[in-house]
N, C-alpha and C positions, 0 to 999 in steps of 0.2 A: 346487553349481556355480549351477545356476540362478538361484537365490534371491539369489543374490551382488552385487555391483555392483563392477566395475574400471574400472580409471583407467590407460589407458597413458601412460605420463609419456613426452615431448620426447626419452629416451637409449632409448626399447623398452623401459621396464623397465614389468611391468605391477602394479599393486596392489590388492588389495584393499581396499574402505573397510568402516570398521568401521560398526556400527550404533550409534548414541549417543542421550543421554535425550533428549527433546523440549527443544527451547529453552524458554526464557519469552516471553512476550509481547512482554518487553521487547528480549530480544535481538534476536528477528526484525525489530522495530519499528528498528532500530538498526543492522542487517544491510539493511534494504530501502532506508533512507536513504543508506549507505553505496556500495549495490551495488544503483540502480533495477536493472540489468539481469536481476537475480533472476524479478523478474516476466515472465513467458515472451509477448514482444509478438509473436511468430509467431504463437501459437495465435488472436490478433485479428484478425493481417491477414498470411496465407502471403506475399503479394506485396509489401510494403511494410511488415516488422515495425516494429511501434511502438517505439520509443526515448522513453524518461521521463526528465525533468527533474525532480525536489524542489522543488517549490517553498514549503512549507509542514507545519513538522510541527505538530503538535496546534493543527491549524485552526478556532479557536470557532466553532460555531455555534448560532445565536441559535433560542428556538422560534417567532419568530414578525417579521413587517415591524418594523421601528422595535424590537427588544427587543434586550437584552442577551445574552451568550452564552450558553448552559446548558451544551452540551454541546462533543465537539471531535471531529475527525476526526482518524487518526491519521496520516496524511499525505495532503497534496494534489500532485499529479502532472500535469505538461501533457505532454503530447508532441508529437511533432514537428509535426503540423498545429494546434498550439496546442491539442486539445483537454483538458477538465479532467476527471482521473478521481480518486475519491476512494477513496482504500484504507484498509480497517480492519481490522486486525491479529485474531484469536481463533485460538485451539487449538482441534482441531479435535473432541479427547474430554477427559474429565472438568474440563470449565470449573465453576468453583464459584459462578459467577454465570450460569443458563441466562436471566434476565430480559434480560441484555445485548442478546443477540439482536436481541430485541423491540426495543430501544432504539438498534440501528445501524436497523433497518427505517425507524424513525421519520427518524433521520437523514438517509437517502437519500433518503425523502419530501422533507422540507425541501429539499434538493437542487435537486427534482424542481419542485418548487411557485415556487424561484427567493426562496428566503431569506437562502441565501448568496448572493448578489450577484456578477454580476459586477464590480463594483469590489473587493470586497472580495479577490476573486482577485488581482487586477489589485497589489491593492497590498501583497499579502502576494509578491506573484513580485516586485516592486520590491525592498523591504526584502530579501529572502532572496538575488536574482542581479543587484541594483544596473540 
């Protein structure tokens, strides 16, 4: 019983949750887009848990200033303070492309270095959220 996870329904019925196979990255990406609350905002700020607004999926990222998009980030979210969060979904085991992790690190450096500028983020927000 210690290894099980249970859900207590509204009618006080206890249901054991069963283990399922891993989702694909695409499945998890869609779940995050549809239900951003899956990201644990309370872990980032317990006093004011983060709430997320999806701005764009597959946001193009250039490899330098004034360059065309070379890569993409799975999701761009904003929190309630307007702080952007880049989310890249990766399976934790058995990934057939280990080099993708290195490319993800490069993408995050582009964000840090300002290659993904605030104007592009704002245009993505306007296109998605009006």
